[in-house]
C-alpha positions as CSV (number, residue, x, y, z in Angstrom):
1,M,59.6,-111.6,-6.4
2,K,62.4,-113.4,-8.4
3,M,60.2,-113.6,-11.5
4,A,59.4,-109.9,-11.2
5,R,63.2,-109.1,-11.1
6,V,63.8,-111.4,-14.1
7,R,61.0,-109.8,-16.1
8,S,62.4,-106.4,-15.2
9,A,65.9,-107.4,-16.2
10,V,64.8,-108.7,-19.6
11,R,62.6,-105.6,-20.1
12,D,65.4,-103.3,-19.2
13,F,68.2,-105.3,-21.0
14,N,70.1,-102.8,-23.2
15,L,73.2,-103.6,-25.3
16,F,73.3,-100.1,-26.7
17,S,73.3,-98.0,-23.6
18,S,75.0,-94.7,-23.9
19,I,78.0,-93.4,-21.9
20,P,77.3,-91.9,-19.6
21,P,74.0,-93.6,-19.1
22,S,71.1,-91.6,-20.3
23,T,68.0,-90.8,-18.2
24,D,65.9,-89.9,-21.2
25,Q,63.1,-92.4,-21.3
26,H,62.5,-92.0,-25.1
27,Q,66.2,-92.7,-25.8
28,L,66.3,-95.6,-23.4
29,R,63.2,-97.1,-25.1
30,N,64.9,-96.9,-28.5
31,Q,68.0,-98.6,-27.2
32,R,66.0,-101.5,-25.7
33,I,64.0,-101.9,-29.0
34,S,67.4,-102.0,-30.9
35,T,68.7,-104.6,-28.5
36,R,65.7,-106.9,-28.9
37,L,65.9,-106.6,-32.8
38,F,69.6,-107.4,-32.6
39,I,69.0,-110.5,-30.5
40,I,66.1,-111.7,-32.8
41,L,68.2,-111.2,-36.0
42,L,71.3,-112.8,-34.4
43,T,69.2,-115.8,-33.4
44,L,67.7,-116.2,-36.9
45,S,71.1,-115.9,-38.5
46,L,72.6,-118.5,-36.2
47,T,69.7,-120.8,-36.8
48,V,70.1,-120.5,-40.6
49,L,73.8,-121.0,-40.4
50,I,73.4,-124.2,-38.3
51,L,70.8,-125.6,-40.6
52,Y,72.9,-124.8,-43.8
53,T,76.0,-126.4,-42.2
54,S,74.1,-129.5,-41.2
55,L,72.5,-130.0,-44.7
56,V,75.4,-129.1,-47.0
57,N,78.1,-131.7,-47.6
58,T,81.6,-130.5,-47.1
59,T,84.0,-131.3,-49.9
60,H,87.4,-132.7,-49.0
61,T,90.1,-133.2,-51.6
62,F,92.2,-136.3,-51.5
63,D,95.0,-137.2,-53.9
64,I,95.6,-140.9,-54.9
65,K,98.8,-141.5,-56.9
66,S,98.6,-143.8,-59.9
67,P,95.3,-145.5,-59.1
68,T,94.5,-148.8,-60.8
69,S,91.5,-149.0,-63.2
70,T,89.5,-150.9,-60.5
71,Q,90.2,-148.1,-57.9
72,Y,89.2,-145.5,-60.4
73,S,85.9,-147.3,-61.2
74,Q,85.1,-147.6,-57.5
75,L,85.9,-143.9,-56.9
76,Y,83.9,-142.9,-59.9
77,S,80.9,-144.9,-58.7
78,A,81.1,-143.1,-55.3
79,Y,81.9,-139.6,-56.5
80,P,80.8,-139.3,-60.2
81,Q,80.4,-135.5,-60.0
82,T,83.6,-134.5,-58.2
83,L,86.2,-137.1,-59.2
84,T,88.9,-135.8,-61.6
85,C,91.9,-137.9,-62.8
86,A,94.4,-136.2,-65.1
87,C,96.1,-138.3,-67.8
88,T,99.8,-138.5,-68.0
89,D,99.5,-138.7,-71.8
90,I,96.6,-136.7,-73.3
91,S,96.7,-138.6,-76.6
92,I,97.0,-142.2,-77.7
93,D,96.6,-144.1,-80.9
94,Y,93.4,-146.0,-81.4
95,G,95.4,-149.1,-82.1
96,Q,96.7,-149.2,-78.5
97,F,93.3,-149.7,-77.0
98,L,90.9,-150.8,-79.8
99,Q,91.0,-153.9,-82.1
100,V,88.6,-154.3,-85.0
101,N,88.1,-157.8,-86.4
102,Y,86.0,-158.9,-89.3
103,K,85.0,-162.2,-91.0
104,Q,84.4,-162.3,-94.7
105,H,81.6,-164.3,-96.2
106,Q,82.7,-167.9,-96.5
107,I,82.8,-167.7,-100.3
108,C,85.9,-165.7,-100.0
109,T,87.8,-168.6,-98.3
110,S,86.1,-171.4,-100.3
111,I,87.5,-173.4,-103.1
112,F,85.2,-171.6,-105.5
113,V,87.4,-168.5,-105.7
114,N,90.8,-170.2,-105.7
115,D,92.9,-171.3,-108.7
116,S,91.9,-175.0,-108.5
117,W,88.3,-174.3,-109.2
118,I,88.9,-171.5,-111.7
119,N,91.5,-173.6,-113.6
120,Y,89.1,-176.5,-113.6
121,L,86.4,-174.4,-115.2
122,V,88.9,-173.5,-118.0
123,N,90.4,-176.9,-118.6
124,A,87.3,-179.1,-118.3
125,R,84.8,-176.9,-120.2
126,G,85.3,-178.5,-123.6
127,T,84.2,-176.3,-126.5
128,P,80.8,-174.7,-125.8
129,N,79.1,-173.0,-128.8
130,Y,77.6,-170.0,-127.0
131,F,79.2,-167.3,-124.9
132,D,76.4,-167.5,-122.3
133,D,77.0,-171.2,-121.6
134,F,78.1,-171.5,-118.0
135,R,81.0,-173.6,-119.0
136,W,82.4,-170.7,-121.0
137,I,81.4,-167.7,-118.8
138,G,81.8,-169.4,-115.4
139,T,85.6,-168.8,-115.4
140,F,85.1,-165.0,-115.6
141,I,82.3,-165.0,-113.1
142,F,84.4,-166.6,-110.4
143,Q,87.4,-164.5,-111.3
144,A,85.3,-161.5,-110.7
145,L,83.9,-162.9,-107.5
146,N,87.5,-163.5,-106.3
147,A,88.4,-159.9,-107.2
148,F,85.6,-158.5,-105.0
149,C,86.8,-160.7,-102.1
150,Q,90.4,-159.5,-102.5
151,L,89.5,-155.9,-103.1
152,S,87.3,-155.6,-100.1
153,N,89.8,-157.4,-97.9
154,Q,92.7,-155.1,-99.0
155,T,90.5,-152.0,-98.7
156,I,89.6,-152.8,-95.1
157,S,93.2,-153.7,-94.2
158,N,94.5,-150.5,-95.6
159,R,91.9,-148.4,-93.9
160,L,92.4,-150.1,-90.6
161,I,96.1,-149.0,-90.7
162,Q,94.9,-145.4,-91.0
163,F,92.2,-146.0,-88.4
164,Y,94.6,-147.4,-85.8
165,S,96.9,-144.4,-86.2
166,S,94.1,-141.9,-85.4
167,Q,94.5,-140.2,-82.0
168,Y,92.2,-140.4,-79.1
169,V,92.6,-137.1,-77.1
170,S,91.5,-136.6,-73.5
171,A,93.0,-134.5,-70.7
172,S,91.4,-136.7,-68.0
173,V,90.4,-140.3,-67.6
174,T,87.2,-141.2,-69.4
175,P,84.6,-143.2,-67.4
176,L,84.2,-146.8,-68.6
177,Q,80.6,-146.4,-69.9
178,V,81.5,-143.2,-71.8
179,F,84.6,-144.8,-73.2
180,Q,82.7,-147.9,-74.5
181,S,80.1,-145.6,-76.1
182,Q,82.8,-143.6,-77.7
183,T,84.7,-146.6,-79.1
184,Q,81.5,-148.0,-80.4
185,A,80.8,-144.8,-82.2
186,F,84.4,-144.7,-83.6
187,V,83.9,-148.2,-85.1
188,S,80.5,-147.4,-86.5
189,Q,81.8,-144.4,-88.2
190,F,84.8,-146.3,-89.5
191,K,82.5,-149.0,-91.1
192,S,80.1,-146.4,-92.5
193,S,83.0,-144.4,-94.0
194,I,84.8,-147.2,-95.6
195,T,81.6,-148.8,-97.0
196,H,80.5,-145.4,-98.5
197,D,83.9,-144.9,-100.2
198,F,84.2,-148.4,-101.5
199,L,80.7,-148.4,-103.0
200,L,81.2,-144.8,-104.4
201,S,84.4,-146.0,-106.3
202,L,82.6,-149.0,-107.6
203,S,79.6,-147.0,-108.7
204,T,81.9,-144.6,-110.5
205,I,83.5,-147.4,-112.4
206,R,80.2,-149.0,-113.3
207,T,78.7,-145.7,-114.4
208,T,81.7,-144.8,-116.6
209,T,81.7,-148.2,-118.2
210,Q,77.9,-148.2,-119.0
211,S,77.7,-144.5,-120.1
212,N,80.5,-145.0,-122.6
213,S,79.1,-148.3,-123.8
214,L,82.5,-149.9,-123.5
215,L,82.8,-153.2,-125.3
216,S,83.0,-156.2,-123.0
217,G,86.1,-158.3,-123.5
218,Q,83.9,-161.4,-123.6
219,L,81.6,-159.8,-126.2
220,T,78.7,-160.2,-123.9
221,N,77.1,-156.8,-124.7
222,Y,77.8,-156.4,-128.4
223,Y,78.4,-158.8,-131.3
224,L,81.0,-157.9,-133.9
225,Y,80.7,-159.0,-137.5
226,T,82.1,-158.2,-141.0
227,P,79.8,-158.7,-144.0
228,S,81.2,-160.5,-146.9
229,N,83.3,-158.4,-149.3
230,N,83.4,-155.7,-146.7
231,I,86.4,-154.3,-144.8
232,Y,84.4,-152.7,-142.1
233,V,83.5,-154.3,-138.7
234,Y,79.9,-153.8,-137.5
235,S,78.3,-154.4,-134.2
236,Y,74.9,-155.0,-132.8
237,S,73.7,-155.2,-129.3
238,A,73.2,-158.4,-127.4
239,L,69.7,-159.4,-126.3
240,Y,68.9,-161.1,-123.0
241,G,65.3,-162.1,-123.4
242,S,63.6,-159.0,-124.5
243,C,66.2,-156.7,-122.9
244,S,68.7,-155.0,-125.1
245,C,72.2,-154.0,-123.9
246,A,71.8,-150.9,-126.1
247,F,69.3,-149.6,-123.6
248,S,70.3,-151.2,-120.3
249,A,73.6,-152.6,-118.9
250,K,71.6,-154.7,-116.4
251,C,70.0,-157.1,-118.9
252,A,70.6,-160.6,-117.6
253,Y,69.3,-164.1,-117.3
254,E,70.4,-167.3,-115.5
255,S,73.3,-169.0,-117.3
256,P,72.4,-172.2,-119.2
257,I,74.4,-175.2,-120.2
258,Y,73.7,-176.3,-123.8
259,D,74.0,-179.7,-125.5
260,P,75.7,-180.1,-128.9
261,S,72.3,-179.4,-130.6
262,D,72.1,-176.1,-128.8
263,N,69.3,-177.1,-126.5
264,A,69.5,-175.9,-122.9
265,L,70.2,-178.9,-120.7
266,F,70.5,-177.2,-117.4
267,T,70.2,-173.7,-116.0
268,V,72.5,-172.9,-113.1
269,P,70.3,-171.6,-110.3
270,G,71.2,-168.1,-109.2
271,I,74.1,-167.5,-111.6
272,Y,73.3,-164.8,-114.1
273,I,74.9,-163.8,-117.4
274,G,74.3,-160.4,-118.9
275,C,75.8,-157.4,-120.8
276,Y,78.7,-157.1,-118.4
277,I,80.1,-159.8,-116.2
278,I,80.1,-157.5,-113.1
279,E,76.5,-156.4,-113.6
280,A,75.3,-159.9,-114.0
281,L,77.3,-161.1,-111.1
282,L,75.9,-158.5,-108.8
283,Q,72.4,-159.9,-109.6
284,S,73.5,-163.4,-108.9
285,N,73.4,-165.4,-105.7
286,L,75.2,-168.5,-104.4
287,Q,72.2,-170.8,-103.7
288,C,73.6,-173.6,-106.0
289,F,76.9,-173.8,-104.1
290,Y,75.2,-174.6,-100.8
291,N,73.8,-177.7,-102.5
292,E,76.1,-180.7,-103.3
293,T,73.6,-182.1,-105.8
294,C,73.6,-178.8,-107.8
295,I,77.4,-178.7,-107.8
296,N,77.7,-182.3,-109.0
297,Q,75.2,-181.7,-111.7
298,I,77.2,-178.7,-113.0
299,Q,80.4,-180.9,-113.1
300,S,78.5,-183.6,-115.0
301,Y,78.4,-181.3,-118.0
302,F,82.2,-180.8,-117.9
303,T,84.7,-183.2,-119.5
304,Y,85.8,-184.5,-116.1
305,Y,85.1,-184.1,-112.4
306,L,87.4,-182.0,-110.2
307,S,89.8,-184.3,-108.4
308,T,89.7,-182.3,-105.2
309,N,86.7,-183.0,-103.0
310,L,84.5,-180.0,-103.2
311,T,83.1,-178.7,-99.9
312,T,79.8,-176.9,-100.3
313,L,79.1,-173.6,-98.6
314,D,77.7,-174.1,-95.1
315,A,74.3,-172.5,-94.4
316,S,74.9,-172.8,-90.7
317,L,77.8,-170.3,-90.9
318,L,75.5,-167.5,-92.2
319,I,75.0,-164.6,-89.8
320,G,74.3,-161.5,-91.7
321,F,73.2,-163.1,-95.0
322,S,71.0,-165.9,-96.4
323,M,71.6,-168.5,-99.1
324,N,69.7,-166.3,-101.5
325,S,71.5,-163.1,-100.7
326,T,72.7,-161.5,-104.0
327,I,76.3,-160.6,-104.6
328,Q,75.2,-157.0,-104.6
329,E,74.0,-157.4,-101.0
330,L,77.4,-159.0,-100.1
331,V,79.3,-156.2,-101.8
332,D,77.1,-153.6,-100.0
333,E,78.6,-155.0,-96.8
334,L,82.1,-155.2,-98.2
335,M,81.8,-159.1,-98.4
336,V,81.9,-159.1,-94.5
337,E,79.7,-161.5,-92.7
338,E,80.5,-160.3,-89.2
339,W,82.3,-157.5,-87.4
340,N,83.7,-157.6,-83.9
341,N,85.7,-155.1,-81.9
342,A,87.5,-155.4,-78.6
343,T,88.6,-152.5,-76.4
344,I,91.3,-152.4,-73.6
345,Y,90.4,-150.1,-70.6
346,D,93.3,-150.0,-68.3
């Protein structure tokens, strides 16, 4: 009996009954259908709303005043998508958070490019008969090598001043990993730019010198002579083997040391003499100066030995080069053996 009354109540349940109540069966039927549809739609809507609310995370905003870098890192690890941290200063000099260090090739700090060695080559060479004799040309070779060391060091120092004054701009704190990637990119771009500019300037000077066939101050590319009973000075190009300086500025061979009878006693390994000191030097390498025996043999052909104890170059200090690396390879890297950079993230 009770079930019958419940079924009847459910069947006759009407949320949209008219006032006054209608007795029209057709109208009552429509009102009951509308009631059932309303209840079904309401139930579905509530179900969807409950499911959505249970699945979606609610975002709450919290403010932390002046967090430390450790706190920021922890918060970023927990909330990488929603964390924002505005900067009090939106721009800062590179020099305040980035330090670039470099170490030149050991030749640049060795005795072989300082005055004691260069003066020794001048004062103890005697009177060699030929311009290509190492005892004559060695002075100019090491002066040029010293010039490369000083020029590259000065160039890097000057450009670092500009680099450190560049501005890093960011309205919000940059995450550590992103910051490290950015600073690495800044340093790589700096090294690439300075190397390109340095080599471009050197290439321009070399090309200008070669294309104009400028006479070397040491007369290594052209010989001058005046025929008897003639007031004019004539020149002819020097030969290095079968290579003529009239056709190539890169003619070169290893520098010999001659005896008084003009016989070659010794050829200095890796040290070249050619049309121009610079061109020959760029083809040279420093293999002899890693070897004490080779250095002593060179000194044996001078009038006396250098009083200062000579320290050979140390092969164990090589990082980016080898003992046989040419000076051109060193110059291509700005005479720098190793670069290091340090960043401050705080």
